[in-house]
N, C-alpha and C positions, 0 to 999 in steps of 0.2 A: 890823119883820119881822126874823127871824134865820135865817141859812142856814148850812149846813156848807160850808166851803171844802174842796174835794175834790182839789186838785192835789197828790196825795201818792201814794207807791207802796208804802206799807206798811199795816199794820193797827193803828197806834197810835191813840189815842183821837181821835175827831173833836171839834172845838171849834166851838160855835155862836158865830159872830162877830156883831158889832153891825151891820155894813153889808155888804150883798151884794158879793162880789168884793173886799173889803178886809179882809184877815186880822188884825183887831185885836179883842180882847175887853177891855173896860174896865168895872170894877165896884167899888162900895163894898160891903163885907160885914162881918159880925160872926160870931164863932164860935158864939154862942148859937143861931144859926139852923141849925146842923148837928147831926145826931143825935150825942149824947154829946160835943158840942163838938169834933168831928173830921170833917175832909173825908175823902173816900175816896182812897186811894193810887192814883196814876195816872201816866201819862207821855204825852207828845205831842211833835210836832215843833216846836212853838212854844217860845220862851223865855218865862220867867215872871218878873214883878217883883211883890214884895209890899212895901208901905209900911205900917208899923204906926202908926196914928193915936192909939190909946189902949190901955192895958193891955199885954199881951205875948202872944206865941204861941210854942209849940214847933213846930219844923219838921223833918220827917224827909226827908232826901235820900239815897237809896240805902242806907237803914238807919242813917245817922248823924243824930243828933238835935242840933239847935242851938236856942238861944233867941234870938228876935228881939224886942227891947224897943221901947217907945214911942219914935218918932222914928227908929228904925232900919228897915232893910229887908233884903231878900234877892233876889239874882238867881239863878235856876235855869236852867241851860243846857238846851239841847234834848235830848230823849230820856232825861232823868233821872227815876227813880221818886221821887215826892215827895208830901207832903201836910202841911197845917198842922193843929194840934190843941192842946188844953189839957188836960193830965192832971189838973189840979185843978178843971176845969170853971169857970174864970174867963173872963169875956167879953173880947173883943178886937175893936176896930174897925180895919179895914184897907182899903187899896186893893189890888186885884188886877188886874194887866194882863198879858195874853198877846198876844204879837206874833210873827208868823211871819217868819223871816229873809228870805223872798222879798221883803219890803218894801224890803230893802236892796240886793238883787242887781240893780242897774240895768244893769250891764255885767259881762262875765266877769272883767275885771281887778279890779274892786272885790270881787267874790265870792271870787276866788282869794287876793288879797293881804290882805284885811281881815276878811272874814266867816268864811271857813272856818277860819283859824287860831284864832279864839276858839271856834267851835263844836266843833272837833276837839281842843282842848286838854284832855286827860284830867286835868290837874291843876286844872281849873276846872269841876267839876260844878255848883258853886254858889259864890256869893260873898256873905258878909255885908256889908251896906252901913252905914257909920257916918257920921253927920252931921258929925263933927269932922275927917274926912279929905277932902281936896280933891276928888279924882276921884269918890269915892263920894258925897259930898254933892251934886255936880252931877247924878249919876244920880238920886238921891232927889228933887231939885228938879224934874227933868224928868218923873219919874213923877207927881208931884203936879200939874204943869202939864197933863199928858196928861188926867188925870181932870177938871181944871177946864174944859178946852176941849171935853170930851166932849159931843156933842150940838149943838155950834155948826155953822154952815153950812160953815165951812172946817176942820172938825175933822180930816178925813182928811189934809189937807195939813200941818196943825200937828203931828199925831201922827207922820207920817213924818219931818218935820223933826227933831222931838225924838228920835225913834228913832235917827237918824243921830248926833246929839250924844251920846246914851247909848252907842252902839256905839263911838264914838271913845274914850271913857273906858274901856270894857271892853277894847278892843284894847290900850290902854296898860297897863292893870292886868294883862292876861293875859300880856304880855311879861315881867313880873317873876316869873311862876310857872314853876317847873321842870316841863317836860313829862314825863309818866310813860310807861311802856312801853305798848304796844298790847294787852297781855294781857287787861286788864280783869278784871272779877269774873264768874266762870263762873256763879254762882248768879243774878246779875242778868240775864245772858243767857237763862238758863232761864226766869226769871220773866217776862221780856218776851215770850218765846214763848208762855207759858201765858196771859198777859194778852191777847196778840193773838187767841188762840183765843176767849177770853171776849168781847172786843170784836166779833168777827165773828159769834159764835153765841149771844149772850146772849138773843136772841129765840126760841131753840129750847130743847127739853128736852135738857140736857147734864148729864153726871155727873162725879163726882170722877175716875173712871177716865179719862174723855176729856180732862179738864183736865191730869192728870198725864202722859198720853200725849203731849199737845202739847209738853210740855217734855222728853219722853224720859226721865222719871224715874218711880220708884215712888210710890205714894200717900203713904207716910210722908214721903219727901223733899219731895214737893210741898207737903204741909201744913207742914212745917218751914220751907221757904223763904217761903211766904205769911205765916206768923206772924211771921217775922223782919223782913220788909220792908214788909208792909202792916198788921200787927197784927190780921189777920183770918184765918179759915180760908178755903180756896178757895170753899166753898159760901156762907159769909156774905158774902164779897167779891162773888160773883155776884149775890146778892140785893141788896146795896147798890148795885151797878152798875145793876141793873134799876130800882131805885127812882130813881136819878139820871136815867136815860133817861126814866122816867115823868114826872119833874118837868119835864124839857125839853118834853115833849109837852103837859103841863098848861099850861105858860106860853106856848107858841107855837102851839097848835092849839085847835080847838073840838071835838076828838074826844071821844066819851063816855068815861066811866071804864072801861066794859067793853072798848071798842075799844083804849084805851091799855093796859089790863092784858094783853090778849092780844098786843098788838104788842111789848111789852117782855119777854114770856116767862112771865108769870104764868098760872096755870090759869084764873083768872076774876077778876071784880071784887071778890068777897068777900075772897079771899085777899090780893089787892093792897091793898085797903082796910085789912085787919087789919095787914099788915106796915108799911104807910105810917103808920098811926096809932101803931104801936109806936115808929117811928123819929122822927116829927115831932109827935106829940101832937095830931094833927088828921086828919081824913079828906082824901082827895084833893079832894073837892068843896069842903070848907072852905078848903083851901090855895089852890085856884084862885080862889075868891071873895075871899080876903084879898089875893092878888096883884093882882087887878083893882082893888080899892079903893086899894092902895098906888100903882099906876101911874096912876090917874085924877086 
């Protein structure tokens, strides 16, 4: 069973964690399973770790694109806009782990002295991880161990222990980076406001005008910002997000295709199926059947 961890006070994207009340998401994935070899741009309160097992992927963080090669990884700090993709449609196998910093905040002292300084370091929106560098190699090894222990009886204890080890290395690395001003990127703030609106209202009928109004900008500026940071139009992003939420329901519930279509904001099962097939090359029913075979 997967549930949404709801101890949050904003409208960033909810993450479906693996264990109820334990905010950790651990998966193996490959880019070929995503439409056009690209994940949807998103942000969340969790920190994210990617370890590339084979091939390579391009990774966008706040509009900056970096390449993560086989054996390398990337740490993405909390509340950063990000997604992985392959512009030449080459496949890439990878481990993806999302962990909420709540797991580390056992006492206020630890949160104040060690957790917050990394999360709030604007010079560290992400960090490329190289296996030849000591602290970074230790992070990569811990990510791999997290995946290997995933599903074991004591996995939660092991994951939390490894997360503390990872954070110690991030804390040491963060101290070497010069902190930037608090001004930030105004366009990113606007985009987060518009994405919050989509995350909160994707199941309703919403328009480009409403999305742009959520960011307090005109429709042209709205489209420009979306294209720059998500490589999509606002409307195509909304559709992609609805498909993503539909997949979550296909994988975690027994609801009918019609029920799912309406729940995620499509007008009906036919349109949902048409858009889904265009993105994944199969119908929602076929996707669900294939997932059940894979998990059995």
